[in-house]
MARBA-3410 file (N, C-alpha, C, O; in Angstrom, 1 decimal):
254
54.8,41.7,75.8,53.8,43.5,76.7,54.1,44.8,75.5,55.2,45.5,75.4 ~ 53.1,44.9,74.8,52.0,45.6,74.4,51.9,47.1,74.7,50.9,47.2,75.3 ~ 52.4,48.1,74.5,51.9,49.3,75.5,51.1,50.1,74.4,51.3,50.2,73.2 ~ 50.2,50.6,75.1,48.6,51.2,73.8,48.2,52.7,74.6,48.3,52.9,75.8 ~ 47.9,53.5,73.7,47.7,55.1,73.9,46.3,55.0,74.1,46.0,54.4,73.0
45.2,55.2,74.8,44.3,55.5,73.8,43.6,57.0,73.3,42.7,57.4,74.1 ~ 43.7,57.4,72.8,42.9,59.1,72.6,41.7,59.4,72.2,41.5,59.8,71.1 ~ 40.9,59.2,73.2,39.4,59.3,72.5,38.0,60.1,73.6,37.7,59.6,74.7 ~ 37.7,60.9,73.2,37.0,61.6,74.2,35.7,61.4,74.6,35.0,62.2,75.2 ~ 35.3,60.1,74.0,33.6,59.9,74.8,34.2,58.5,76.2,34.3,57.4,75.8
34.6,58.7,77.4,34.4,57.8,77.9,34.5,56.2,78.0,35.5,55.5,78.2 ~ 33.0,55.9,77.7,32.1,54.9,77.4,32.9,54.3,75.9,32.8,53.1,75.6 ~ 33.5,55.1,75.1,34.4,54.3,73.6,35.7,54.6,74.1,36.5,55.1,73.3 ~ 35.8,54.3,75.3,37.9,54.4,75.6,38.0,53.1,76.3,38.8,52.2,76.1 ~ 36.9,53.2,77.4,36.4,51.9,78.0,36.3,50.9,77.1,36.9,49.8,77.1
35.6,51.3,76.3,35.2,49.2,75.6,36.4,48.7,74.3,36.7,47.6,73.8 ~ 36.8,50.0,74.0,38.4,49.8,73.7,38.7,49.2,74.1,38.4,48.1,73.7 ~ 39.6,49.7,75.4,40.0,49.4,76.2,39.9,47.7,77.1,40.8,47.1,77.8 ~ 38.5,47.2,76.9,37.8,45.8,77.6,38.2,44.5,76.2,38.5,43.3,76.1 ~ 38.1,45.7,75.2,38.3,44.8,73.9,39.4,44.4,73.6,39.4,43.2,73.2
40.7,45.0,73.8,41.5,44.7,73.8,42.9,43.8,75.0,43.9,43.2,74.9 ~ 42.2,44.2,75.9,42.2,42.4,77.2,41.6,41.7,76.1,42.4,41.0,75.4 ~ 40.7,41.6,75.9,40.4,39.8,75.5,41.0,39.2,74.6,41.4,38.1,74.5 ~ 41.1,40.3,73.6,42.0,40.2,72.2,44.0,39.7,72.9,44.8,38.8,72.4 ~ 44.1,40.3,73.6,45.7,40.3,73.6,46.0,40.4,75.0,46.6,41.5,75.2
45.8,39.8,76.1,46.2,40.1,77.7,47.3,40.9,78.1,47.4,41.7,79.1 ~ 48.3,40.5,77.1,49.7,41.5,77.6,49.1,43.0,76.5,48.7,42.7,75.4 ~ 49.1,43.2,76.6,48.5,44.9,76.1,48.0,45.7,77.4,47.1,45.3,78.1 ~ 48.6,46.9,77.7,48.6,47.4,78.7,48.6,48.7,77.8,49.1,49.1,76.7 ~ 47.8,49.3,78.9,47.6,50.7,78.2,47.9,51.8,79.6,47.5,51.9,80.8
48.9,52.5,78.5,49.5,53.2,79.2,49.0,55.2,79.6,49.6,56.1,80.1 ~ 47.4,55.2,78.8,47.5,56.7,78.8,46.0,56.4,78.4,45.7,55.4,77.9 ~ 44.8,57.8,78.7,44.2,57.5,78.0,43.7,59.2,78.0,43.6,59.7,79.1 ~ 43.4,60.0,76.5,43.5,61.2,76.6,42.4,61.6,76.1,41.8,60.7,75.4 ~ 41.7,63.0,76.4,40.2,62.9,75.9,40.6,64.3,74.5,40.0,64.3,73.4
41.3,65.1,74.9,41.3,66.2,73.4,42.9,66.6,72.6,44.0,66.0,72.6 ~ 42.6,67.2,72.2,44.1,67.2,71.8,44.9,67.9,72.1,45.8,67.1,72.1 ~ 45.3,68.9,72.4,46.2,69.8,73.9,46.6,68.7,75.0,47.7,68.6,75.5 ~ 45.1,67.8,75.2,46.2,66.9,77.0,47.2,65.9,75.6,48.4,65.9,75.8 ~ 46.7,65.5,74.6,47.0,64.5,74.0,49.1,64.9,73.5,50.0,64.1,73.6
49.1,66.5,72.8,50.5,67.0,72.7,50.9,67.0,73.8,51.8,66.1,73.6 ~ 50.9,67.2,74.7,51.4,67.5,76.1,52.2,66.4,76.5,53.3,66.5,76.8 ~ 50.9,65.0,76.4,51.3,63.9,76.7,52.4,63.2,76.3,53.1,62.4,76.9 ~ 52.3,64.0,74.6,53.8,62.9,73.9,55.0,63.4,74.0,56.1,62.9,74.1 ~ 54.5,64.5,74.1,55.6,65.5,74.8,56.8,65.6,75.5,57.8,66.2,75.3
56.0,64.7,76.6,56.0,64.3,78.0,56.4,62.7,78.2,57.3,62.5,79.0 ~ 56.0,62.0,77.8,56.1,60.5,77.7,56.6,60.3,76.4,56.6,61.0,75.4 ~ 57.4,58.5,76.9,58.0,58.0,75.6,56.8,57.7,75.4,55.8,57.8,76.1 ~ 57.0,57.0,73.0,56.2,56.9,73.0,55.5,55.2,72.8,56.3,54.4,72.4 ~ 54.7,55.0,73.0,53.7,53.4,73.2,54.1,52.3,71.9,54.7,52.5,70.8
53.8,51.5,72.3,53.9,51.1,70.8,53.1,50.7,69.5,53.5,50.5,68.4 ~ 51.8,50.7,70.1,50.5,51.4,69.5,49.4,52.8,70.3,49.1,52.9,71.4 ~ 49.1,54.1,68.9,48.1,54.7,69.2,47.3,54.5,68.1,47.4,54.4,66.9 ~ 45.9,54.6,69.3,44.9,54.2,68.5,44.4,55.6,68.2,45.0,55.9,67.2 ~ 43.6,56.6,68.6,43.3,58.1,67.9,41.7,58.3,67.1,41.5,58.3,65.9
40.8,58.4,68.0,39.6,58.6,67.7,39.9,60.1,66.8,40.7,60.8,67.3 ~ 39.4,60.6,65.6,38.9,61.6,65.0,39.0,63.7,65.2,39.7,64.7,65.1 ~ 37.4,62.9,65.5,37.1,64.0,66.3,36.5,64.7,67.6,35.3,65.0,67.9 ~ 37.7,64.9,68.3,37.8,64.8,69.4,37.6,66.8,70.3,38.2,67.8,69.8 ~ 36.9,66.8,71.2,36.3,67.7,71.5,36.9,69.4,71.6,36.4,70.5,71.8
38.2,69.0,71.3,39.1,70.3,71.1,38.9,70.3,69.7,38.6,71.5,69.6 ~ 38.8,69.7,68.2,38.8,70.2,67.4,40.2,68.6,66.3,40.4,67.7,67.1 ~ 40.6,68.4,65.3,40.3,67.3,64.9,42.2,66.7,65.3,43.1,67.5,65.5 ~ 42.3,65.4,65.2,43.0,64.7,66.2,44.4,65.0,65.4,45.5,65.2,65.9 ~ 44.2,65.1,64.2,45.3,65.4,62.5,46.1,66.9,63.5,47.3,67.0,63.6
45.4,67.4,63.9,46.4,68.8,64.1,47.9,68.6,65.3,48.8,69.3,65.3 ~ 47.7,67.3,66.3,48.5,67.0,67.0,49.5,67.2,66.2,50.3,68.1,66.4 ~ 49.8,66.0,64.5,50.9,65.9,64.5,51.4,67.2,63.9,52.0,67.0,62.8 ~ 51.3,68.1,64.1,51.7,69.4,63.8,52.4,70.4,64.8,52.9,71.5,64.7 ~ 52.3,69.1,66.2,53.1,69.8,67.2,54.3,68.1,67.9,55.2,68.0,68.7
53.7,67.4,67.0,54.7,65.6,67.8,55.0,65.2,66.3,54.3,65.0,65.3 ~ 56.0,65.0,66.6,56.3,63.3,65.3,56.4,62.6,65.6,57.1,62.3,66.6 ~ 55.4,61.9,65.0,54.4,60.7,65.7,55.2,59.5,64.9,55.0,59.3,63.7 ~ 56.3,58.6,65.9,56.6,57.6,65.1,55.9,56.0,65.6,56.1,54.9,65.1 ~ 55.0,56.5,67.0,54.6,55.4,66.6,53.2,55.1,66.0,52.4,55.9,66.1
52.8,53.4,65.2,51.9,53.3,64.4,50.5,53.8,65.3,50.4,53.8,66.5 ~ 49.8,54.2,64.3,48.4,54.8,64.7,47.3,54.2,63.9,47.4,54.0,62.7 ~ 45.8,53.7,65.0,45.1,53.2,64.3,43.8,54.3,64.0,43.7,55.0,65.0 ~ 43.2,54.5,63.5,42.1,55.7,63.6,41.2,55.4,64.1,41.2,54.2,63.7 ~ 40.1,55.6,64.8,38.5,54.8,65.2,37.4,56.5,65.5,37.3,57.3,66.4
36.9,56.3,64.2,36.1,57.3,64.3,34.8,56.5,63.6,34.9,55.6,62.9 ~ 33.4,57.1,63.9,32.4,57.1,63.1,32.5,57.4,61.9,31.9,56.5,61.1 ~ 33.2,58.7,61.2,32.8,58.9,59.5,34.3,58.7,58.8,35.4,58.8,59.2 ~ 33.7,58.2,57.7,34.1,57.4,56.7,35.3,57.9,55.7,36.2,57.4,55.1 ~ 34.8,60.1,56.2,34.9,61.0,55.6,36.8,61.0,55.2,37.2,60.9,54.0
37.8,61.0,56.2,38.9,61.2,56.7,39.7,59.8,56.7,40.0,59.2,57.7 ~ 40.1,59.1,55.0,40.4,58.1,55.3,41.8,58.8,55.0,42.6,59.4,55.7 ~ 41.8,58.7,53.8,43.2,59.8,53.2,44.0,60.4,53.7,45.2,60.3,53.5 ~ 42.9,61.2,54.6,44.1,61.9,56.1,44.8,61.1,56.0,45.8,61.1,55.2 ~ 44.2,59.8,57.3,45.2,58.8,58.2,45.8,58.8,56.7,46.1,59.8,56.1
45.9,57.9,56.4,46.6,57.5,56.3,48.3,58.2,55.6,49.4,57.7,55.5 ~ 47.7,59.7,55.3,48.6,60.6,55.0,49.7,60.7,56.4,50.8,61.1,56.4 ~ 49.1,60.4,57.3,50.3,61.2,59.0,50.9,60.0,58.7,51.6,59.6,57.7 ~ 50.5,59.3,59.9,51.4,57.8,60.4,50.4,56.7,60.6,50.6,55.6,61.2 ~ 49.2,57.0,59.9,47.9,55.6,60.1,48.2,54.0,59.9,47.2,53.8,59.2
48.5,53.2,60.0,48.1,52.2,59.7,46.8,50.9,59.2,46.7,49.7,58.7 ~ 45.9,52.2,59.7,44.4,51.2,60.0,43.3,52.4,60.4,43.5,53.4,61.1 ~ 42.2,51.9,59.8,41.3,53.6,60.1,40.0,52.4,60.1,39.3,51.9,59.2 ~ 40.2,52.1,61.5,38.3,51.7,61.9,37.3,52.4,62.2,37.4,53.3,63.0 ~ 36.0,51.8,61.6,34.7,52.4,62.1,34.2,52.0,62.8,34.3,50.8,63.3
33.7,52.8,63.0,32.9,52.6,65.0,31.7,52.2,64.4,31.5,52.2,63.2 ~ 31.0,51.8,65.5,30.7,50.8,66.6,32.0,49.9,66.2,31.8,49.4,65.2 ~ 33.4,49.6,67.0,34.5,48.9,66.5,33.9,47.3,66.6,33.0,47.0,67.5 ~ 34.4,46.4,65.7,34.3,45.0,65.5,35.7,44.3,66.1,36.8,44.7,65.6 ~ 35.7,43.4,66.9,36.8,42.5,67.0,37.1,42.1,66.5,38.2,41.6,66.9
36.7,41.8,65.5,38.0,40.7,64.3,38.5,41.8,63.6,39.7,41.9,63.2 ~ 37.7,42.5,63.4,38.5,43.7,62.4,39.5,44.5,63.9,40.6,44.8,63.3 ~ 39.5,44.8,64.8,40.2,45.5,65.9,41.2,43.7,65.7,41.9,44.1,64.8 ~ 41.4,43.0,65.9,42.2,41.7,66.7,43.1,41.9,65.0,44.3,42.3,65.1 ~ 42.7,41.8,63.8,43.4,42.1,62.4,44.1,43.2,62.2,45.2,43.4,61.6
43.5,43.9,62.7,44.5,45.7,63.2,46.0,45.8,64.1,47.1,46.2,63.9 ~ 45.3,45.3,65.2,46.6,44.5,66.4,48.2,43.9,65.6,49.3,44.2,65.8 ~ 47.8,42.9,64.5,48.2,42.0,64.1,49.3,42.7,63.2,50.6,42.8,63.4 ~ 48.4,43.3,62.3,48.9,44.3,61.5,50.5,45.2,62.2,51.7,45.0,61.9 ~ 49.7,46.1,63.2,51.2,46.2,63.7,52.0,45.7,64.5,53.2,46.1,64.8
51.3,44.5,65.2,52.5,43.4,65.5,53.3,43.1,64.6,54.4,42.7,65.0 ~ 52.9,43.1,63.1,54.0,42.8,62.4,54.8,43.7,61.6,55.2,43.4,60.5 ~ 55.0,44.7,62.0,55.3,46.7,61.9,56.3,46.0,62.5,57.3,45.5,62.0 ~ 56.0,46.1,63.6,57.3,46.7,65.3,57.8,45.3,65.0,57.9,44.7,66.0 ~ 58.1,44.5,64.0,58.6,43.0,64.5,59.6,43.4,63.3,60.8,43.2,63.5
59.4,43.8,62.5,60.6,44.0,61.2,61.2,45.6,62.1,60.9,46.3,63.1 ~ 62.3,45.5,60.7,63.5,47.1,61.2,62.4,47.6,60.4,61.7,46.9,59.7 ~ 62.3,49.3,60.5,62.3,50.3,59.8,63.4,51.2,59.2,64.3,51.4,60.0 ~ 63.5,51.6,58.5,64.7,52.2,57.6,64.5,53.3,58.3,63.3,53.6,58.3 ~ 65.4,54.2,59.0,65.2,55.4,59.3,64.9,56.4,57.6,64.2,57.4,57.7
65.2,56.3,56.9,64.7,56.8,56.0,63.5,56.7,55.1,62.9,57.2,54.2 ~ 63.4,55.7,56.2,61.5,55.9,55.8,60.7,56.6,57.4,59.6,57.0,57.5 ~ 61.7,56.5,58.2,60.5,57.3,59.4,60.9,58.6,58.9,59.9,59.3,59.1 ~ 62.2,59.7,58.2,62.6,60.7,58.0,61.8,61.3,56.7,61.5,62.5,56.5 ~ 61.4,60.1,55.8,60.2,60.4,54.8,58.5,60.8,55.8,57.7,61.6,55.7
58.6,60.0,56.6,57.3,60.4,57.4,57.3,61.8,57.7,56.4,62.7,57.6 ~ 58.3,61.9,58.1,58.4,63.1,59.3,58.5,64.6,58.3,58.1,65.7,58.7 ~ 59.2,64.3,56.8,58.8,64.9,56.2,57.3,65.1,55.0,57.2,65.8,53.9 ~ 56.5,64.2,55.7,55.1,64.1,54.7,54.1,65.3,55.8,53.3,66.2,55.5 ~ 54.7,64.9,56.7,53.9,66.2,57.8,54.5,67.3,57.5,53.6,68.2,57.5
55.7,67.8,57.3,55.7,69.0,57.6,55.3,69.6,55.9,54.3,70.2,55.6 ~ 55.9,69.4,55.5,54.4,69.7,53.7,53.5,69.9,54.4,52.9,71.0,54.4 ~ 53.1,68.7,55.2,51.2,68.6,54.8,50.7,69.6,56.5,50.6,69.2,57.7 ~ 50.6,70.7,56.0,50.0,71.4,58.1,48.7,71.2,57.9,48.0,71.6,57.0 ~ 48.3,70.5,59.2,46.9,69.7,59.3,46.3,71.7,60.3,46.9,72.3,61.2
45.5,71.9,59.9,44.7,74.0,60.3,43.7,73.8,61.8,43.6,72.7,62.3 ~ 43.2,74.5,62.2,42.6,74.2,63.7,40.8,74.8,62.8,40.4,75.8,62.3 ~ 40.5,73.8,63.0,39.0,73.9,62.1,38.1,74.6,63.4,37.3,75.6,63.0 ~ 38.0,74.4,65.0,36.9,74.8,65.7,38.0,75.4,66.5,39.2,75.7,66.4 ~ 36.7,75.7,67.7,37.3,76.6,69.2,36.1,76.1,69.6,35.0,76.0,69.0
36.6,75.5,71.3,35.8,74.9,71.9,35.3,76.3,73.4,35.7,76.0,74.6 ~ 34.9,77.0,73.3,34.7,78.6,74.0,34.2,78.4,75.3,33.1,79.0,75.2 ~ 34.3,78.1,76.0,33.5,78.4,77.6,32.8,79.4,78.1,33.5,80.3,78.5 ~ 31.8,79.5,78.2,30.1,80.9,77.6,29.5,80.3,78.7,29.1,79.1,78.8 ~ 29.6,81.7,80.0,28.6,81.6,81.4,28.7,80.1,81.8,29.7,79.6,82.2
27.7,79.4,81.6,27.9,78.3,82.2,27.8,76.3,81.6,27.7,75.2,82.1 ~ 28.0,77.4,79.9,27.3,76.3,79.5,29.7,76.3,78.5,30.8,76.7,78.7 ~ 28.7,75.5,77.2,30.9,75.3,76.4,30.1,75.8,75.1,28.9,75.7,74.9 ~ 30.6,76.1,74.5,29.6,76.7,72.7,31.4,75.6,71.7,32.6,75.2,71.9 ~ 30.5,75.6,70.8,32.2,75.5,69.8,31.5,76.4,68.3,30.5,76.3,67.6
32.4,77.2,68.3,32.7,78.2,67.0,33.0,77.2,66.0,33.7,76.4,66.5 ~ 32.8,77.0,64.6,33.8,76.8,63.9,34.3,78.1,63.2,33.7,79.2,63.0 ~ 35.9,77.6,62.8,36.5,79.0,61.7,36.2,79.1,61.0,37.0,79.9,60.4 ~ 35.2,78.8,60.3,34.4,78.9,58.9,34.2,80.3,59.5,34.5,81.2,58.7 ~ 33.6,80.6,60.9,31.7,81.5,61.3,32.9,83.0,62.2,32.5,84.0,62.9
34.0,82.6,61.8,35.2,83.5,62.7,35.1,84.7,61.3,35.0,84.4,60.2 ~ 35.2,85.6,61.6,35.9,87.6,60.7,36.5,87.5,61.7,36.8,86.3,61.6 ~ 36.8,87.8,62.6,38.7,88.4,63.1,38.9,87.3,64.3,38.2,86.4,64.7 ~ 40.3,87.9,64.7,40.8,87.8,65.8,41.0,89.2,66.2,41.5,90.0,65.5 ~ 40.4,89.7,67.6,41.5,90.9,68.0,42.0,90.8,69.6,41.7,89.8,70.2
42.6,91.7,70.1,43.7,91.4,70.6,43.7,92.7,71.9,44.4,93.6,71.7 ~ 43.0,92.7,73.1,42.4,93.9,73.2,43.1,93.6,75.4,42.8,92.7,76.1 ~ 44.1,94.8,75.7,44.5,94.5,76.7,45.2,93.0,77.5,45.2,92.8,78.7 ~ 45.9,92.2,76.7,46.5,91.0,76.5,45.1,90.0,77.2,45.0,89.3,78.2 ~ 43.7,90.7,75.5,43.1,89.3,76.3,42.4,89.0,74.7,42.3,90.1,74.1
42.2,88.2,74.0,42.6,88.0,72.6,40.7,87.2,72.7,40.2,86.4,73.5 ~ 40.3,87.8,71.5,38.5,87.6,71.1,38.2,87.2,70.4,38.5,88.3,69.7 ~ 37.8,86.6,69.7,37.1,85.8,68.3,35.7,87.0,68.0,34.9,87.1,68.9 ~ 35.6,87.6,67.0,34.5,87.9,66.7,34.2,87.4,65.4,35.0,87.4,64.5 ~ 32.3,86.5,65.4,32.0,86.0,64.2,31.3,87.0,62.9,31.0,88.2,63.0
31.0,86.1,62.0,30.5,87.4,61.0,28.9,87.5,61.7,28.3,88.4,61.2 ~ 28.6,87.1,62.1,27.1,87.8,62.5,27.5,88.8,64.1,26.6,89.3,64.8 ~ 28.8,89.1,64.4,28.9,90.4,65.5,28.8,89.5,66.8,28.3,90.0,67.7 ~ 29.2,88.5,66.9,28.9,87.7,67.6,30.8,87.4,69.1,31.8,86.8,68.7 ~ 30.8,87.7,69.9,31.9,87.8,70.9,32.3,87.3,71.7,31.6,87.2,72.7
33.9,86.4,71.8,34.0,85.7,72.6,35.2,85.4,73.0,36.0,84.7,72.3 ~ 35.6,85.7,74.2,37.4,85.2,74.9,37.6,84.5,74.9,36.9,83.7,75.5 ~ 38.9,84.1,74.3,39.5,82.5,73.7,41.2,82.8,74.8,41.8,83.8,75.1 ~ 41.4,81.8,74.9,42.5,81.5,75.9,43.7,81.3,75.3,44.2,80.3,75.9 ~ 44.4,81.7,74.5,45.5,81.7,72.7,45.5,83.0,73.3,44.8,83.6,74.1
47.1,83.4,72.4,47.8,85.0,72.4,47.7,84.5,70.6,47.8,83.4,70.0 ~ 47.4,85.9,70.1,47.7,86.0,68.8,48.6,85.4,67.7,48.4,85.1,66.5 ~ 49.6,85.5,68.4,50.9,83.9,68.4,50.5,83.2,68.0,50.0,83.3,66.9 ~ 50.4,82.1,68.7,49.6,81.0,69.0,48.9,80.8,68.0,49.2,79.8,67.4 ~ 48.0,81.5,67.5,46.2,81.2,66.5,47.1,81.1,64.9,46.7,80.4,64.0
48.4,81.9,64.8,49.3,82.3,63.8,49.2,80.7,63.2,48.6,80.2,62.2 ~ 49.9,80.2,64.3,50.7,78.7,63.9,49.0,77.9,63.7,49.3,77.2,62.7 ~ 47.8,77.7,63.9,47.0,77.3,63.8,46.5,77.6,62.8,46.9,76.7,62.0 ~ 45.7,78.6,62.1,45.0,78.8,61.2,45.8,78.6,59.8,47.0,78.6,59.4 ~ 44.8,78.4,59.2,45.4,78.2,57.6,45.8,79.6,57.3,44.9,80.4,57.6
46.8,80.1,56.9,47.5,81.1,56.2,46.6,81.4,54.7,46.8,82.6,54.4 ~ 45.8,80.8,53.8,44.8,81.2,53.0,44.0,81.6,53.4,43.6,82.5,52.6 ~ 43.1,81.4,54.8,42.0,81.8,54.8,42.2,82.7,55.8,41.4,83.6,56.0 ~ 43.5,82.7,56.8,43.3,84.0,57.7,44.9,85.0,57.5,45.9,84.3,57.0 ~ 45.2,86.5,58.0,46.0,87.2,57.5,46.5,88.3,58.8,46.1,89.5,59.0
47.1,87.8,59.4,47.8,88.9,60.8,48.4,90.6,60.1,49.5,90.9,59.5 ~ 47.3,91.4,60.4,47.1,92.4,59.2,48.3,93.4,60.8,49.2,94.1,60.3 ~ 48.3,93.4,62.2,49.2,94.0,62.9,49.3,93.3,64.2,48.9,92.2,64.6 ~ 49.9,94.0,64.6,49.8,93.4,66.4,49.2,93.3,66.7,49.3,92.8,67.8 ~ 47.7,93.6,66.4,46.1,93.7,66.9,45.0,92.9,66.9,44.2,92.5,67.8
45.4,92.7,65.2,44.4,92.1,64.3,44.9,90.7,63.4,45.7,90.7,62.5 ~ 44.0,89.3,64.0,44.1,88.7,62.7,43.2,88.9,61.9,42.5,89.7,62.5 ~ 42.7,88.5,60.3,41.6,88.7,59.7,41.3,87.8,58.4,42.1,87.5,57.5 ~ 39.8,87.5,58.5,39.7,86.0,57.6,39.3,86.9,56.3,39.0,88.1,56.1 ~ 39.5,85.9,55.3,39.5,87.3,53.9,38.3,87.6,53.1,38.3,88.0,51.9
37.0,87.0,54.3,35.9,87.4,54.3,34.9,88.8,55.7,33.8,89.0,56.2 ~ 36.2,89.2,55.7,35.8,89.7,56.6,36.4,91.4,56.2,36.2,92.4,56.8 ~ 37.2,91.2,55.0,38.1,92.5,54.4,37.0,93.3,53.8,36.3,92.9,52.9 ~ 36.7,94.5,54.6,35.6,95.1,53.7,36.0,95.9,52.1,35.9,95.4,51.0 ~ 36.4,97.3,52.6,37.3,97.3,51.7,38.7,98.2,52.6,39.0,98.4,53.8
39.5,98.7,51.4,40.7,98.9,51.4,41.1,99.8,51.0,41.2,99.9,49.8 ~ 41.5,101.3,51.9,42.2,102.2,51.5,43.5,102.7,51.9,44.0,102.9,53.0 ~ 43.8,103.0,51.0,45.3,103.4,50.4,45.4,104.9,51.7,44.4,105.6,51.9 ~ 46.7,105.2,52.4,46.8,106.0,53.1,48.2,106.3,53.2,49.1,105.8,52.5 ~ 48.3,107.2,54.3,49.6,108.1,53.6,51.1,107.5,54.0,50.9,106.7,54.9
52.1,107.5,53.7,53.6,106.3,53.6,52.9,105.4,53.2,52.8,104.6,54.1 ~ 52.3,105.0,52.3,52.2,103.5,51.8,51.9,103.1,52.3,52.3,101.9,52.1 ~ 51.0,103.3,53.8,49.9,102.3,54.2,48.2,102.3,53.9,47.3,102.9,53.4 ~ 48.5,101.1,54.5,46.6,100.6,54.5,45.8,100.6,55.1,45.9,99.7,55.9 ~ 44.9,101.2,55.2,43.6,101.8,55.9,43.1,100.7,55.6,43.3,100.4,54.4
42.0,99.7,56.5,41.7,98.0,56.5,39.9,99.1,57.4,39.8,99.8,58.4 ~ 38.7,98.6,56.0,37.3,98.5,56.8,36.9,96.8,57.1,37.0,96.2,56.1 ~ 36.7,96.2,57.9,35.8,95.0,58.3,34.7,95.2,58.6,34.1,96.2,58.8 ~ 34.4,93.8,58.7,33.2,93.9,58.6,33.0,92.5,59.8,34.0,91.7,59.8 ~ 32.1,92.3,60.4,31.9,93.4,61.3,32.6,95.3,62.0,33.5,95.7,62.7
31.9,95.7,61.4,32.8,97.5,61.8,33.7,96.9,63.1,33.3,96.2,64.1 ~ 34.8,97.3,62.9,36.2,97.9,64.2,35.9,99.8,64.9,35.8,100.8,64.2 ~ 35.8,99.6,66.2,35.5,101.2,66.5,36.4,102.6,65.9,36.2,103.8,65.8 ~ 37.7,101.1,65.6,39.5,102.3,65.5,39.2,102.0,64.3,38.4,101.2,63.8 ~ 40.0,102.9,63.8,40.7,102.8,62.7,41.8,101.8,62.4,42.7,101.9,63.3
42.0,101.1,61.7,42.9,99.4,61.4,43.8,99.8,60.2,43.7,99.3,59.1 ~ 44.9,101.0,60.5,45.9,101.0,59.8,47.4,99.7,59.9,48.0,99.1,60.8 ~ 47.5,99.6,58.3,48.1,98.1,58.3,49.5,99.5,57.6,49.4,100.5,56.9 ~ 51.3,98.2,58.7,52.3,98.8,58.6,52.5,99.5,56.8,51.6,99.5,56.0 ~ 53.4,99.8,56.6,54.2,99.5,55.2,54.8,98.8,55.0,55.3,98.9,53.8
55.2,97.8,55.5,55.8,96.5,55.6,55.0,95.0,55.5,55.5,93.9,55.2 ~ 53.3,95.5,56.1,52.6,94.6,56.6,51.9,94.5,55.1,51.7,93.5,54.5 ~ 51.5,96.1,54.6,50.7,96.4,53.6,51.7,95.6,52.4,51.1,95.3,51.4 ~ 52.9,95.4,52.5,52.9,95.1,51.2,52.8,93.7,50.9,52.3,93.5,49.9 ~ 53.3,92.7,51.7,52.4,91.1,52.2,50.9,90.9,52.0,50.1,90.2,51.3
51.0,91.8,53.0,49.1,91.7,52.5,48.1,91.9,50.8,47.4,91.1,50.2 ~ 48.4,93.2,50.5,48.7,92.9,49.0,48.7,91.5,48.3,47.7,91.1,47.8 ~ 49.9,90.4,48.3,50.4,89.9,47.8,50.2,88.5,48.5,50.7,87.5,48.1 ~ 49.2,88.7,49.8,48.3,87.9,50.1,46.5,87.5,49.8,45.9,86.4,49.7 ~ 46.1,89.2,49.6,44.7,89.5,49.3,45.0,88.7,46.7,44.1,88.5,45.9
46.6,88.4,46.3,46.3,88.9,44.7,46.7,87.9,45.0,47.1,87.7,43.8 ~ 47.1,86.2,45.8,46.6,84.9,46.0,48.4,84.3,45.4,48.7,83.3,44.8 ~ 49.4,85.7,45.8,51.0,85.3,45.3,51.8,85.1,46.9,53.1,85.1,46.9 ~ 51.2,85.0,48.1,52.0,84.8,49.3,52.8,83.5,49.2,53.5,83.1,50.1
END
């Protein structure tokens, strides 16, 4: 019996894959079908890992590579996608194959045989540790947000975000063109998901992108006063300790 987890945000694609797997091997059992990054992280933390994971790359709430930041995946992963631009990244994590959509039965069967040969061989603990180390050294950061807006959903790309601000325990995204959206995450959570080369937390209320910083003024007691674009109503003061870190970050020394 071969257990399989399918991570795919389009239901027809997931159903087609499951049908193809059952034709290839009647002993394959699908133990889960997931559609988002967040649901996948939760499932993998709460269940034993399957024998194989089929993982689409572009999911509703981000790239599936983000899952590897939160879960150590030891199961072989077969990536399925309509795009060929992620092949190198796929093999940097735990990918054993990379199949382009629409899936072809012969290539899928070949991938299954490859995984069976891996499962049937002894996997050295040193190799597993190497995989974990690779994952730790190659963080994958958030690329977009799915935002609930009125009666619909919007996708906000990270490159379009000027800064995040927390007001009365609610977090907001402010875009470069002054749009404002509520996001269901704290600044503490966002700090772990955002690329530190692009974003810096200047205070308890703000995480800012490099492009949003308009002017920096020296203030009293070695503090800095920051002007952002789009502008904020209140003055933003950066503490003395944070000011030292901010200057190193701006000077590309962080």
